[in-house]
Biopython code that builds the backbone (N, CA, C, O; Angstrom):
import numpy as np
from Bio.PDB.StructureBuilder import StructureBuilder

atoms = [
    (1, "MET", "N", (-43.070, -15.321, 48.269)),
    (1, "MET", "CA", (-41.662, -15.482, 48.473)),
    (1, "MET", "C", (-41.125, -14.388, 49.395)),
    (1, "MET", "O", (-40.338, -14.674, 50.297)),
    (2, "PHE", "N", (-41.531, -13.168, 49.183)),
    (2, "PHE", "CA", (-41.085, -12.048, 50.016)),
    (2, "PHE", "C", (-41.482, -12.257, 51.472)),
    (2, "PHE", "O", (-40.659, -12.097, 52.374)),
    (3, "ARG", "N", (-42.731, -12.613, 51.698)),
    (3, "ARG", "CA", (-43.205, -12.819, 53.079)),
    (3, "ARG", "C", (-42.492, -13.986, 53.752)),
    (3, "ARG", "O", (-42.170, -13.910, 54.938)),
    (4, "ARG", "N", (-42.242, -15.062, 53.011)),
    (4, "ARG", "CA", (-41.514, -16.206, 53.584)),
    (4, "ARG", "C", (-40.105, -15.800, 54.002)),
    (4, "ARG", "O", (-39.634, -16.195, 55.069)),
    (5, "PHE", "N", (-39.428, -15.012, 53.163)),
    (5, "PHE", "CA", (-38.076, -14.558, 53.479)),
    (5, "PHE", "C", (-38.080, -13.707, 54.742)),
    (5, "PHE", "O", (-37.239, -13.890, 55.622)),
    (6, "VAL", "N", (-39.022, -12.780, 54.832)),
    (6, "VAL", "CA", (-39.126, -11.900, 56.004)),
    (6, "VAL", "C", (-39.357, -12.722, 57.263)),
    (6, "VAL", "O", (-38.723, -12.485, 58.292)),
    (7, "LYS", "N", (-40.262, -13.685, 57.180)),
    (7, "LYS", "CA", (-40.560, -14.522, 58.341)),
    (7, "LYS", "C", (-39.373, -15.415, 58.707)),
    (7, "LYS", "O", (-39.013, -15.519, 59.880)),
    (8, "LYS", "N", (-38.772, -16.051, 57.721)),
    (8, "LYS", "CA", (-37.651, -16.962, 57.951)),
    (8, "LYS", "C", (-36.474, -16.254, 58.617)),
    (8, "LYS", "O", (-35.831, -16.816, 59.504)),
    (9, "HIS", "N", (-36.194, -15.042, 58.197)),
    (9, "HIS", "CA", (-35.040, -14.306, 58.711)),
    (9, "HIS", "C", (-35.400, -13.349, 59.847)),
    (9, "HIS", "O", (-34.581, -12.544, 60.289)),
    (10, "ARG", "N", (-36.656, -13.460, 60.307)),
    (10, "ARG", "CA", (-37.144, -12.680, 61.449)),
    (10, "ARG", "C", (-36.873, -11.185, 61.305)),
    (10, "ARG", "O", (-36.362, -10.536, 62.217)),
    (11, "LEU", "N", (-37.223, -10.668, 60.153)),
    (11, "LEU", "CA", (-37.081, -9.233, 59.902)),
    (11, "LEU", "C", (-38.307, -8.550, 60.499)),
    (11, "LEU", "O", (-39.337, -8.421, 59.838)),
    (12, "ASN", "N", (-38.193, -8.119, 61.738)),
    (12, "ASN", "CA", (-39.366, -7.658, 62.483)),
    (12, "ASN", "C", (-39.569, -6.148, 62.418)),
    (12, "ASN", "O", (-40.283, -5.591, 63.251)),
    (13, "TRP", "N", (-38.964, -5.487, 61.461)),
    (13, "TRP", "CA", (-39.226, -4.066, 61.253)),
    (13, "TRP", "C", (-40.175, -3.924, 60.068)),
    (13, "TRP", "O", (-40.377, -4.889, 59.330)),
    (14, "PRO", "N", (-40.763, -2.745, 59.869)),
    (14, "PRO", "CA", (-41.736, -2.581, 58.780)),
    (14, "PRO", "C", (-41.131, -2.923, 57.416)),
    (14, "PRO", "O", (-40.012, -2.517, 57.102)),
    (15, "GLN", "N", (-41.882, -3.670, 56.618)),
    (15, "GLN", "CA", (-41.473, -4.054, 55.272)),
    (15, "GLN", "C", (-42.443, -3.421, 54.281)),
    (15, "GLN", "O", (-43.656, -3.454, 54.487)),
    (16, "VAL", "N", (-41.920, -2.856, 53.229)),
    (16, "VAL", "CA", (-42.760, -2.249, 52.200)),
    (16, "VAL", "C", (-42.350, -2.834, 50.858)),
    (16, "VAL", "O", (-41.171, -2.841, 50.503)),
    (17, "ARG", "N", (-43.318, -3.316, 50.130)),
    (17, "ARG", "CA", (-43.048, -3.852, 48.799)),
    (17, "ARG", "C", (-44.103, -3.298, 47.857)),
    (17, "ARG", "O", (-45.283, -3.635, 47.963)),
    (18, "LEU", "N", (-43.678, -2.456, 46.946)),
    (18, "LEU", "CA", (-44.582, -1.883, 45.955)),
    (18, "LEU", "C", (-44.141, -2.333, 44.571)),
    (18, "LEU", "O", (-42.945, -2.428, 44.295)),
    (19, "GLY", "N", (-45.085, -2.603, 43.722)),
    (19, "GLY", "CA", (-44.765, -3.017, 42.360)),
    (19, "GLY", "C", (-45.864, -2.567, 41.422)),
    (19, "GLY", "O", (-46.601, -1.629, 41.722)),
    (20, "ALA", "N", (-45.972, -3.226, 40.302)),
    (20, "ALA", "CA", (-46.940, -2.840, 39.283)),
    (20, "ALA", "C", (-48.379, -2.957, 39.780)),
    (20, "ALA", "O", (-49.251, -2.231, 39.303)),
    (21, "GLN", "N", (-48.645, -3.856, 40.729)),
    (21, "GLN", "CA", (-50.004, -4.034, 41.220)),
    (21, "GLN", "C", (-50.417, -2.932, 42.192)),
    (21, "GLN", "O", (-51.598, -2.814, 42.517)),
    (22, "SER", "N", (-49.480, -2.134, 42.656)),
    (22, "SER", "CA", (-49.831, -1.063, 43.583)),
    (22, "SER", "C", (-50.290, 0.161, 42.801)),
    (22, "SER", "O", (-49.964, 0.316, 41.624)),
    (23, "GLU", "N", (-51.037, 1.016, 43.455)),
    (23, "GLU", "CA", (-51.489, 2.251, 42.823)),
    (23, "GLU", "C", (-50.289, 3.120, 42.438)),
    (23, "GLU", "O", (-50.270, 3.721, 41.363)),
    (24, "VAL", "N", (-49.300, 3.180, 43.314)),
    (24, "VAL", "CA", (-48.094, 3.968, 43.027)),
    (24, "VAL", "C", (-47.363, 3.393, 41.820)),
    (24, "VAL", "O", (-46.934, 4.135, 40.937)),
    (25, "GLY", "N", (-47.222, 2.070, 41.784)),
    (25, "GLY", "CA", (-46.559, 1.427, 40.652)),
    (25, "GLY", "C", (-47.277, 1.700, 39.341)),
    (25, "GLY", "O", (-46.640, 1.964, 38.321)),
    (26, "ALA", "N", (-48.589, 1.637, 39.367)),
    (26, "ALA", "CA", (-49.377, 1.908, 38.164)),
    (26, "ALA", "C", (-49.234, 3.366, 37.735)),
    (26, "ALA", "O", (-49.111, 3.654, 36.544)),
    (27, "ASP", "N", (-49.248, 4.283, 38.697)),
    (27, "ASP", "CA", (-49.108, 5.712, 38.386)),
    (27, "ASP", "C", (-47.792, 6.021, 37.676)),
    (27, "ASP", "O", (-47.743, 6.869, 36.785)),
    (28, "TYR", "N", (-46.734, 5.331, 38.074)),
    (28, "TYR", "CA", (-45.412, 5.595, 37.508)),
    (28, "TYR", "C", (-45.001, 4.597, 36.431)),
    (28, "TYR", "O", (-43.882, 4.666, 35.923)),
    (29, "GLY", "N", (-45.885, 3.678, 36.079)),
    (29, "GLY", "CA", (-45.598, 2.719, 35.024)),
    (29, "GLY", "C", (-44.550, 1.681, 35.403)),
    (29, "GLY", "O", (-43.836, 1.168, 34.542)),
    (30, "ILE", "N", (-44.459, 1.375, 36.693)),
    (30, "ILE", "CA", (-43.487, 0.390, 37.161)),
    (30, "ILE", "C", (-43.991, -1.007, 36.824)),
    (30, "ILE", "O", (-45.116, -1.367, 37.168)),
    (31, "LYS", "N", (-43.159, -1.785, 36.154)),
    (31, "LYS", "CA", (-43.532, -3.145, 35.789)),
    (31, "LYS", "C", (-42.836, -4.178, 36.666)),
    (31, "LYS", "O", (-43.365, -5.270, 36.870)),
    (32, "ASP", "N", (-41.665, -3.849, 37.185)),
    (32, "ASP", "CA", (-40.925, -4.777, 38.027)),
    (32, "ASP", "C", (-39.958, -3.991, 38.897)),
    (32, "ASP", "O", (-39.526, -2.898, 38.533)),
    (33, "VAL", "N", (-39.628, -4.548, 40.027)),
    (33, "VAL", "CA", (-38.670, -3.930, 40.936)),
    (33, "VAL", "C", (-37.494, -4.880, 41.056)),
    (33, "VAL", "O", (-37.645, -6.003, 41.537)),
    (34, "SER", "N", (-36.327, -4.437, 40.624)),
    (34, "SER", "CA", (-35.171, -5.325, 40.627)),
    (34, "SER", "C", (-34.187, -5.038, 41.758)),
    (34, "SER", "O", (-33.166, -5.715, 41.876)),
    (35, "VAL", "N", (-34.482, -4.054, 42.579)),
    (35, "VAL", "CA", (-33.571, -3.670, 43.657)),
    (35, "VAL", "C", (-34.350, -3.541, 44.955)),
    (35, "VAL", "O", (-35.431, -2.953, 44.993)),
    (36, "TYR", "N", (-33.793, -4.089, 46.001)),
    (36, "TYR", "CA", (-34.352, -3.913, 47.337)),
    (36, "TYR", "C", (-33.370, -3.074, 48.135)),
    (36, "TYR", "O", (-32.162, -3.298, 48.063)),
    (37, "ILE", "N", (-33.869, -2.122, 48.887)),
    (37, "ILE", "CA", (-33.028, -1.232, 49.677)),
    (37, "ILE", "C", (-33.356, -1.433, 51.146)),
    (37, "ILE", "O", (-34.515, -1.349, 51.551)),
    (38, "LEU", "N", (-32.337, -1.696, 51.931)),
    (38, "LEU", "CA", (-32.499, -1.867, 53.365)),
    (38, "LEU", "C", (-32.140, -0.549, 54.038)),
    (38, "LEU", "O", (-31.027, -0.048, 53.882)),
    (39, "VAL", "N", (-33.086, 0.009, 54.786)),
    (39, "VAL", "CA", (-32.870, 1.268, 55.492)),
    (39, "VAL", "C", (-32.829, 0.962, 56.978)),
    (39, "VAL", "O", (-33.781, 0.409, 57.528)),
    (40, "GLY", "N", (-31.734, 1.317, 57.628)),
    (40, "GLY", "CA", (-31.569, 1.064, 59.053)),
    (40, "GLY", "C", (-32.349, 2.048, 59.902)),
    (40, "GLY", "O", (-32.883, 3.025, 59.377)),
    (41, "PRO", "N", (-32.426, 1.812, 61.204)),
    (41, "PRO", "CA", (-33.188, 2.666, 62.107)),
    (41, "PRO", "C", (-32.708, 4.116, 62.116)),
    (41, "PRO", "O", (-33.474, 5.023, 62.440)),
    (42, "ASP", "N", (-31.438, 4.334, 61.761)),
    (42, "ASP", "CA", (-30.921, 5.698, 61.754)),
    (42, "ASP", "C", (-31.168, 6.420, 60.434)),
    (42, "ASP", "O", (-30.712, 7.546, 60.233)),
    (43, "GLY", "N", (-31.897, 5.756, 59.537)),
    (43, "GLY", "CA", (-32.288, 6.376, 58.284)),
    (43, "GLY", "C", (-31.286, 6.208, 57.204)),
    (43, "GLY", "O", (-31.494, 6.686, 56.089)),
]
sb = StructureBuilder()
sb.init_structure("model")
sb.init_model(0)
sb.init_chain("A")
sb.init_seg("    ")
for serial, (resi, resn, name, xyz) in enumerate(atoms, 1):
    if name == "N":
        sb.init_residue(resn, " ", resi, " ")
    sb.init_atom(name, np.array(xyz, "f"), 0.0, 1.0, " ", f" {name:<3s}", serial, name[0])
structure = sb.get_structure()
């Protein structure tokens, strides 16, 4: 679903999605991510 949204809306900047399946998510006990943050080119 995430990849389809990115492709459909032509979001051509780097996309990062980490969750429980990632090493970082496992290290911090993350089970779900309920917020997405959009960071512009100016940071």
